[in-house]
C-alpha positions as CSV (number, residue, x, y, z in Angstrom):
1,X,46.7,-51.2,7.8
2,X,48.2,-48.8,5.3
3,X,49.4,-45.8,7.2
4,X,49.3,-43.5,4.2
5,X,45.6,-44.4,3.6
6,X,44.7,-43.7,7.2
7,X,46.3,-40.3,7.0
8,X,44.4,-39.6,3.8
9,X,41.2,-40.9,5.3
10,X,41.7,-38.7,8.4
11,X,42.2,-35.7,6.2
12,X,39.1,-36.4,4.1
13,X,36.9,-37.0,7.1
14,X,38.1,-33.8,8.7
15,X,37.0,-32.0,5.6
16,X,33.7,-33.9,5.8
17,X,33.2,-32.6,9.4
18,X,33.6,-29.0,8.1
19,X,31.1,-29.6,5.3
20,X,28.6,-31.4,7.5
21,X,28.8,-28.7,10.2
22,X,28.7,-25.6,7.9
23,X,25.3,-24.6,9.2
24,X,26.6,-25.0,12.7
25,X,29.4,-22.6,12.1
26,X,26.7,-20.1,11.0
27,X,24.7,-20.6,14.2
28,X,28.0,-20.1,16.2
29,X,28.5,-16.8,14.3
30,X,24.9,-15.7,14.8
31,X,25.4,-16.2,18.6
32,X,28.6,-13.9,18.5
33,X,30.8,-17.0,18.9
34,X,29.4,-17.5,22.4
35,X,29.0,-21.2,23.4
36,X,26.0,-20.8,25.8
37,X,24.0,-19.1,23.0
38,X,25.2,-21.7,20.5
39,X,24.0,-24.6,22.7
40,X,20.5,-22.9,23.0
41,X,20.3,-22.5,19.2
42,X,21.1,-26.2,18.8
43,X,18.3,-27.2,21.0
44,X,15.7,-25.0,19.5
45,X,15.5,-27.3,16.5
46,X,17.6,-30.4,17.3
47,X,16.4,-32.4,14.3
48,X,17.6,-29.8,11.8
49,X,20.7,-28.7,13.7
50,X,21.9,-32.0,15.2
51,X,20.0,-34.9,13.6
52,X,20.9,-33.9,10.0
53,X,24.6,-34.1,10.8
54,X,24.2,-37.9,11.6
55,X,23.5,-38.6,7.9
56,X,27.1,-39.1,6.8
57,X,27.7,-41.3,9.9
58,X,24.6,-43.4,9.0
59,X,25.8,-43.8,5.4
60,X,29.3,-45.0,6.7
61,X,27.8,-47.3,9.3
62,X,25.3,-49.0,6.9
63,X,27.9,-49.5,4.1
64,X,30.5,-50.8,6.6
65,X,28.0,-53.4,8.0
66,X,27.4,-54.5,4.4
67,X,31.2,-55.0,4.0
68,X,31.6,-52.4,1.3
69,X,35.3,-51.7,0.6
70,X,36.6,-49.0,2.9
71,X,37.6,-46.6,0.1
72,X,34.1,-46.7,-1.4
73,X,32.6,-46.1,2.1
74,X,34.9,-43.1,2.4
75,X,33.8,-41.8,-1.0
76,X,30.1,-42.3,0.0
77,X,30.6,-40.4,3.3
78,X,32.3,-37.6,1.4
79,X,29.4,-37.4,-1.1
80,X,26.8,-37.3,1.8
81,X,28.8,-34.5,3.5
82,X,29.2,-32.6,0.2
83,X,25.4,-32.8,-0.5
84,X,24.7,-31.4,3.0
85,X,27.2,-28.6,2.4
86,X,25.5,-27.7,-0.9
87,X,22.1,-27.8,0.8
88,X,23.2,-25.5,3.6
89,X,24.8,-23.1,1.1
90,X,21.6,-22.9,-1.0
91,X,19.3,-21.9,1.9
92,X,18.6,-18.2,1.8
93,X,19.4,-16.6,5.1
94,X,18.4,-13.2,6.5
95,X,22.0,-12.8,7.7
96,X,24.3,-14.8,5.5
97,X,27.3,-16.6,6.9
98,X,30.3,-14.3,6.6
99,X,33.6,-16.1,6.2
100,X,35.7,-13.5,8.1
101,X,39.3,-13.8,9.0
102,X,38.2,-15.2,12.4
103,X,36.1,-17.9,10.7
104,X,39.1,-18.8,8.5
105,X,41.3,-19.2,11.6
106,X,38.5,-21.2,13.2
107,X,38.2,-23.6,10.2
108,X,42.0,-24.1,10.3
109,X,41.9,-25.0,14.0
110,X,38.9,-27.2,13.4
111,X,40.7,-29.1,10.6
112,X,43.7,-29.6,12.9
113,X,41.6,-30.9,15.9
114,X,39.4,-33.1,13.7
115,X,42.5,-34.5,12.0
116,X,44.2,-35.4,15.3
117,X,41.0,-37.1,16.6
118,X,40.5,-39.0,13.4
119,X,44.1,-40.3,13.6
120,X,43.4,-41.5,17.1
121,X,40.1,-43.2,16.3
122,X,40.6,-44.6,12.8
123,X,43.2,-47.3,13.7
124,X,40.6,-48.8,16.1
125,X,37.6,-48.6,13.8
126,X,36.5,-46.8,10.7
127,X,33.0,-46.5,12.2
128,X,34.5,-44.4,15.0
129,X,35.9,-42.1,12.4
130,X,32.5,-41.7,10.7
131,X,31.0,-41.1,14.1
132,X,33.2,-38.1,14.6
133,X,31.8,-36.6,11.5
134,X,28.3,-37.1,12.8
135,X,29.2,-35.6,16.2
136,X,30.1,-32.3,14.6
137,X,27.8,-30.3,16.9
138,X,29.9,-31.4,19.9
139,X,33.2,-31.2,18.0
140,X,32.6,-27.5,17.2
141,X,32.3,-26.8,21.0
142,X,35.7,-28.5,21.5
143,X,37.3,-26.6,18.7
144,X,35.8,-23.3,20.0
145,X,37.4,-24.0,23.4
146,X,40.8,-24.8,21.8
147,X,40.6,-21.6,19.6
148,X,39.6,-19.3,22.4
149,X,43.1,-18.4,23.7
150,X,44.2,-17.6,20.1
151,X,41.2,-15.3,19.5
152,X,41.6,-13.6,22.8
153,X,45.2,-12.7,22.1
154,X,44.3,-11.4,18.6
155,X,41.4,-9.4,19.9
156,X,43.4,-7.9,22.7
157,X,46.0,-6.7,20.1
158,X,43.3,-4.9,18.1
159,X,41.8,-3.4,21.2
160,X,45.1,-2.0,22.5
161,X,45.7,-0.5,19.0
162,X,42.2,1.2,19.2
163,X,43.0,2.6,22.6
164,X,46.3,4.1,21.3
165,X,44.5,5.8,18.5
166,X,42.0,7.3,20.9
167,X,44.8,8.4,23.2
168,X,46.4,10.4,20.3
169,X,43.2,12.5,20.1
170,X,42.8,14.0,23.6
171,X,40.4,16.7,22.4
172,X,38.0,14.2,20.9
173,X,34.5,14.3,22.5
174,X,33.6,10.7,23.2
175,X,29.9,9.8,23.8
176,X,28.6,6.4,24.9
177,X,25.0,5.4,24.3
178,X,23.3,2.4,25.8
179,X,19.8,1.2,26.8
180,X,17.5,-1.8,26.3
181,X,15.7,-0.1,23.4
182,X,16.3,2.9,21.2
183,X,20.1,3.1,21.4
184,X,20.7,2.7,17.7
185,X,18.1,5.2,16.7
186,X,19.3,7.7,19.3
187,X,22.9,7.3,18.1
188,X,21.9,8.2,14.5
189,X,19.6,11.1,15.6
190,X,22.5,12.5,17.7
191,X,24.9,12.1,14.8
192,X,22.6,14.1,12.5
193,X,22.0,16.9,15.0
194,X,25.7,17.3,16.1
195,X,26.8,17.2,12.4
196,X,25.3,20.6,11.9
197,X,28.3,22.0,13.9
198,X,30.8,19.2,14.4
199,X,32.6,16.5,12.4
200,X,31.1,13.4,13.8
201,X,31.9,9.7,13.6
202,X,29.3,7.2,14.9
203,X,29.6,3.5,14.9
204,X,27.5,2.2,11.9
205,X,24.5,-0.1,12.1
206,X,24.6,-2.2,15.2
207,X,28.3,-2.2,15.7
208,X,28.0,-2.2,19.5
209,X,30.3,-5.0,20.6
210,X,34.0,-4.6,21.7
211,X,35.3,-5.9,18.4
212,X,32.8,-3.9,16.4
213,X,33.6,-0.6,18.1
214,X,37.3,-1.4,17.9
215,X,37.1,-2.0,14.2
216,X,35.4,1.4,13.7
217,X,38.1,3.2,15.7
218,X,40.9,1.5,13.8
219,X,39.4,1.8,10.3
220,X,37.3,5.0,10.3
221,X,38.4,7.4,13.0
222,X,40.3,10.3,11.5
223,X,42.3,13.1,13.2
224,X,39.7,15.6,11.7
225,X,36.8,14.0,13.7
226,X,35.7,16.1,16.7
227,X,33.0,13.8,18.1
228,X,32.9,10.0,18.4
229,X,29.6,8.3,19.3
230,X,29.8,4.7,20.4
231,X,26.7,2.5,20.7
232,X,27.2,0.0,23.5
233,X,25.2,-3.2,23.5
234,X,25.1,-5.9,26.1
235,X,23.9,-9.4,26.6
236,X,25.8,-10.2,29.8
237,X,26.8,-8.4,33.0
238,X,30.1,-6.6,32.4
239,X,29.7,-6.1,28.6
240,X,29.2,-2.3,28.9
241,X,32.2,-1.9,31.3
242,X,34.3,-3.7,28.7
243,X,33.3,-1.2,26.1
244,X,33.8,1.8,28.4
245,X,37.3,0.5,29.1
246,X,38.0,0.9,25.4
247,X,36.3,4.2,24.6
248,X,36.4,6.0,28.0
249,X,33.4,8.3,27.1
250,X,33.0,11.7,28.8
251,X,29.3,11.8,28.1
252,X,26.9,8.9,28.6
253,X,23.3,8.6,27.4
254,X,20.9,6.0,28.8
255,X,17.9,5.6,26.5
256,X,15.9,3.0,28.5
257,X,16.0,-0.1,30.8
258,X,13.6,-2.9,30.2
259,X,13.1,-6.7,29.7
260,X,15.4,-7.5,26.7
261,X,17.9,-10.3,26.5
262,X,16.4,-11.8,29.7
263,X,17.5,-15.2,28.6
264,X,21.2,-14.2,29.1
265,X,20.8,-11.6,31.9
266,X,18.4,-13.6,34.0
267,X,16.7,-10.6,35.7
268,X,15.7,-7.0,35.2
269,X,18.0,-6.1,38.0
270,X,21.0,-7.5,36.1
271,X,20.0,-5.5,33.1
272,X,19.7,-2.3,35.1
273,X,23.1,-2.8,36.7
274,X,24.7,-3.6,33.4
275,X,23.3,-0.5,31.6
276,X,24.4,1.6,34.5
277,X,28.0,0.5,34.0
278,X,28.1,3.3,31.4
279,X,27.2,5.9,34.0
280,X,29.6,4.4,36.6
281,X,32.4,4.5,34.0
282,X,32.2,8.2,33.3
283,X,35.0,10.4,34.8
284,X,34.4,12.7,37.7
285,X,33.8,15.6,35.4
286,X,31.7,13.6,33.0
287,X,28.1,14.2,32.0
288,X,25.2,11.7,32.3
289,X,21.9,12.1,30.5
290,X,18.9,9.8,31.3
291,X,15.7,9.2,29.5
292,X,12.7,10.0,31.7
293,X,10.7,6.8,32.0
294,X,8.9,7.1,35.4
295,X,10.8,3.9,36.3
296,X,14.3,2.5,36.3
297,X,16.0,5.3,34.4
298,X,14.6,7.8,36.9
299,X,15.9,5.7,39.8
300,X,19.4,5.5,38.2
301,X,19.3,9.3,37.7
302,X,18.7,9.7,41.5
303,X,21.5,7.2,42.2
304,X,24.0,9.0,39.9
305,X,26.6,10.9,41.9
306,X,28.0,13.1,39.0
307,X,27.5,16.8,39.3
308,X,26.6,17.1,35.6
309,X,23.5,14.9,35.3
310,X,20.4,15.6,33.4
311,X,17.1,13.9,32.4
312,X,15.8,14.2,28.9
313,X,13.4,17.0,29.8
314,X,15.8,18.9,32.1
315,X,16.7,21.6,29.5
316,X,13.9,21.2,26.9
317,X,10.4,19.9,26.6
318,X,8.1,19.3,23.6
319,X,4.7,20.9,23.0
320,X,2.0,20.7,20.4
321,X,3.1,17.3,19.2
322,X,1.4,16.2,16.0
323,X,1.9,12.7,14.6
324,X,0.7,11.0,11.4
325,X,1.8,8.9,8.4
326,X,3.8,11.9,7.2
327,X,6.0,12.0,10.4
328,X,6.1,14.1,13.5
329,X,5.9,17.8,14.2
330,X,6.4,19.6,17.6
331,X,7.6,22.7,19.3
332,X,10.9,22.5,21.2
333,X,10.7,24.7,24.2
334,X,13.6,25.7,26.5
335,X,12.6,25.4,30.1
336,X,14.4,28.3,31.7
337,X,13.7,31.0,29.0
338,X,10.6,29.8,27.3
339,X,12.3,30.2,23.9
340,X,10.9,27.8,21.3
341,X,11.5,26.5,17.8
342,X,9.3,24.4,15.5
343,X,10.8,21.0,14.6
344,X,9.7,18.6,11.9
345,X,10.9,15.1,11.2
346,X,10.0,12.1,9.1
347,X,10.1,9.9,12.3
348,X,6.9,8.1,13.0
349,X,5.2,8.3,16.4
350,X,5.3,10.4,19.6
351,X,7.6,7.9,21.3
352,X,10.5,9.2,19.1
353,X,10.3,12.6,20.9
354,X,11.9,11.1,24.1
355,X,15.0,10.0,22.2
356,X,15.1,13.3,20.3
357,X,15.0,15.2,23.6
358,X,18.0,13.2,24.8
359,X,19.9,14.3,21.7
360,X,18.7,17.9,22.1
361,X,20.0,18.0,25.6
362,X,23.4,16.6,24.6
363,X,23.6,19.1,21.7
364,X,22.8,22.0,23.9
365,X,25.4,21.0,26.5
366,X,27.9,21.0,23.6
367,X,27.0,24.6,22.7
368,X,24.6,24.2,19.9
369,X,21.8,26.8,19.4
370,X,18.1,25.9,19.2
371,X,18.1,26.8,15.5
372,X,21.0,24.5,14.8
373,X,19.3,21.7,16.8
374,X,16.1,22.2,14.8
375,X,18.1,22.0,11.6
376,X,19.6,18.7,12.7
377,X,16.2,17.3,13.7
378,X,15.0,18.0,10.2
379,X,17.7,15.6,8.9
380,X,16.6,12.8,11.2
381,X,14.8,10.0,9.4
382,X,13.7,6.4,10.4
383,X,16.5,3.9,10.7
384,X,16.3,0.9,8.4
385,X,13.9,-1.7,9.8
386,X,12.9,0.5,12.7
387,X,9.4,2.0,12.1
388,X,10.5,2.8,8.5
389,X,7.7,3.8,6.2
390,X,8.4,2.2,2.8
391,X,7.0,3.3,-0.6
392,X,4.7,0.7,-2.1
393,X,2.5,0.4,-5.1
394,X,-1.3,0.1,-5.3
395,X,-2.0,2.5,-2.5
396,X,-0.7,0.2,0.2
397,X,1.5,1.5,3.1
398,X,4.2,-0.7,4.5
399,X,5.7,0.0,8.0
400,X,9.0,-1.9,8.4
401,X,9.7,-2.5,12.1
402,X,11.4,-5.8,11.5
403,X,14.5,-5.2,13.7
404,X,14.5,-7.5,16.8
405,X,11.4,-6.4,18.7
406,X,10.9,-5.7,22.4
407,X,7.9,-5.0,24.6
408,X,8.3,-1.2,24.6
409,X,9.1,-1.1,20.8
410,X,6.2,-3.3,19.9
411,X,3.8,-1.1,21.9
412,X,5.1,2.0,20.2
413,X,4.7,0.4,16.8
414,X,1.1,-0.5,17.5
415,X,0.4,3.1,18.6
416,X,1.9,4.3,15.3
417,X,-0.3,1.9,13.4
418,X,-3.4,3.4,15.0
419,X,-2.5,6.8,13.4
420,X,-3.0,5.3,9.9
421,X,-6.4,5.2,8.2
422,X,-7.6,2.1,6.3
423,X,-7.4,-1.6,7.2
424,X,-4.5,-2.2,9.6
425,X,-2.6,-5.5,9.2
426,X,0.2,-6.9,11.4
427,X,2.7,-9.6,10.3
428,X,4.8,-10.8,13.2
429,X,6.6,-13.8,14.6
430,X,6.6,-12.3,18.1
431,X,9.4,-11.4,20.5
432,X,12.4,-13.5,21.5
433,X,15.3,-13.5,24.0
434,X,12.9,-12.6,26.9
435,X,13.7,-15.6,29.1
436,X,11.1,-17.0,31.4
437,X,8.8,-14.0,30.8
438,X,8.7,-14.5,27.0
439,X,5.4,-16.3,26.8
440,X,3.6,-13.8,29.1
441,X,5.1,-10.8,27.3
442,X,4.0,-12.2,23.9
443,X,0.5,-12.9,25.3
444,X,0.3,-9.3,26.4
445,X,1.5,-8.3,22.9
446,X,-1.3,-10.2,21.4
447,X,-3.9,-8.7,23.7
448,X,-2.6,-5.2,22.9
449,X,-2.6,-6.0,19.2
450,X,-6.3,-6.8,19.2
451,X,-7.2,-3.2,19.6
452,X,-4.8,-1.9,17.0
453,X,-5.1,-4.4,14.1
454,X,-7.9,-5.5,11.9
455,X,-6.0,-8.5,10.4
456,X,-3.1,-10.4,12.0
457,X,-0.6,-12.9,10.4
458,X,1.4,-14.9,13.0
459,X,4.6,-16.5,11.6
460,X,5.6,-19.7,13.4
461,X,2.9,-21.8,15.0
462,X,4.9,-23.0,18.1
463,X,6.4,-19.6,19.0
464,X,3.3,-17.6,18.3
465,X,0.9,-19.7,20.6
466,X,1.0,-17.1,23.4
467,X,0.3,-14.2,20.9
468,X,-2.7,-16.1,19.5
469,X,-4.0,-16.7,23.0
470,X,-3.7,-13.0,23.9
471,X,-5.6,-12.1,20.7
472,X,-8.4,-14.5,21.4
473,X,-8.7,-13.4,25.1
474,X,-9.1,-9.9,23.8
475,X,-12.0,-11.0,21.5
476,X,-10.1,-10.7,18.2
477,X,-12.1,-12.3,15.4
478,X,-10.8,-15.8,14.6
479,X,-11.6,-15.3,10.9
480,X,-9.0,-12.4,10.8
481,X,-6.3,-14.4,12.5
482,X,-3.9,-16.3,10.2
483,X,-1.2,-18.6,11.6
484,X,1.5,-19.4,9.1
485,X,4.5,-21.8,9.1
486,X,6.9,-19.2,7.6
487,X,7.2,-15.7,6.2
488,X,6.7,-17.0,2.6
489,X,3.4,-18.5,3.4
490,X,2.2,-15.3,5.2
491,X,3.3,-13.3,2.1
492,X,1.3,-15.5,-0.2
493,X,-1.8,-15.1,1.9
494,X,-1.3,-11.4,2.4
495,X,-1.0,-10.8,-1.3
496,X,-4.4,-12.4,-1.8
497,X,-6.3,-10.1,0.5
498,X,-4.4,-6.7,0.3
499,X,-6.2,-3.8,-1.3
500,X,-5.7,-0.1,-1.8
501,X,-5.7,1.9,1.5
502,X,-4.3,-1.0,3.6
503,X,-1.4,-0.4,6.0
504,X,0.9,-3.4,6.8
505,X,3.1,-3.4,9.9
506,X,6.0,-5.9,9.8
507,X,6.8,-6.2,13.5
508,X,10.0,-8.2,14.2
509,X,11.8,-10.6,12.0
510,X,13.3,-13.6,13.8
511,X,17.0,-14.2,13.3
512,X,18.0,-17.3,11.5
513,X,18.8,-19.2,14.7
514,X,15.2,-18.8,15.9
515,X,13.4,-20.0,12.7
516,X,10.9,-22.8,12.9
517,X,11.6,-25.2,10.0
518,X,8.8,-27.2,8.4
């Protein structure tokens, strides 16, 4: 056997593996490069995620059995892999695959591992070499394991640099925000309010992972900043502590604790303890501020041993709350003096008041006046895809609440929907990442939806079965229930029936790794 040809063949088949597995790299990125989540994503749609990668292997196997010359077989396998690559690249994704520096390093390691394996297998049989291309879903896991020490070392270097930058700013006020729901909105509300008096940097969008927060510190934190607000997300026990070890916040806000990411946490108790890592990480003279929820947050407040601890209504409370399609208006009252100020915001729904009170409490503790706080509240507006009222033509109102939904957020969105006149329409694929409780929580979602909506479009027949069951149990008219294969189909049907005066709530938008295909 020609050694030069085997080396060439190994290199080409290694490139074929990368082309064949391009969509798998995207899944891996969507799961934050975590192998457990990646494996779950694979199994949600095994035909599309695993089965399709066997096509190049099948091409190579069939042509080899028909004794086609080996070079021509290689070219055919390369063509099949190339077509799959083009197919994957042409599919429009909600969150496109971002070829970051990490991805480039991963692809380089992938090529090296695949190349070595091909050199081992090809001398025995060309079919084994083609099989490696078809086994890309498993090869990726092997490569991820090989690349992990490299990525860990690089990440630690960035984290240590971020810590040094924070250490050089001893007067910086550092605030951590976590919770099952509402942490991103609360972060932006707090930024707007504090910006009336301070120079504030808050982590953008959902930059709430160790590397996301580290990147913000290294790239955006300036010596002129007086306050740094870090959103802290978690999907596993210990995630919040890892973030606190980077930021070392003096003030911690806990927005909520509830059933979210149950598929990775496993229990509500694990979620509770993980969120409480923020409070436990605060220094002895730190300040903890809890949402009042008549539940877990209240119990964590009682457990907290800090001298400076507050609940969202410890300093202020809200009176004369008025909500409507135009936003929310209320009177902010100081508990000890009775002083009050009228506050107006474009935020939709009474549920936003709780998060605003958390921010008002924080601002007051940092020395802001009620007038300044009211000015900051006026600047607060809905966060993108979180109960965001969009302008539309033809007298139709659109409420965009497409960011990953949860039971509390879904209930709040349905209450907001009730404040609107006209026909009320809901478009939803339901809720995900709720573990063993997912079906039951989606069934309750459907039951609650029955009293808030006139027309419902469910996107994804398999995943939406519990929602449809809940709607039917609550007596929702079958004629007004539409079950669609995908968002495009629901949009086509919706456009046919919409008329002036309708309000459409888009509740949740499944990430790409949860899509039902076909």
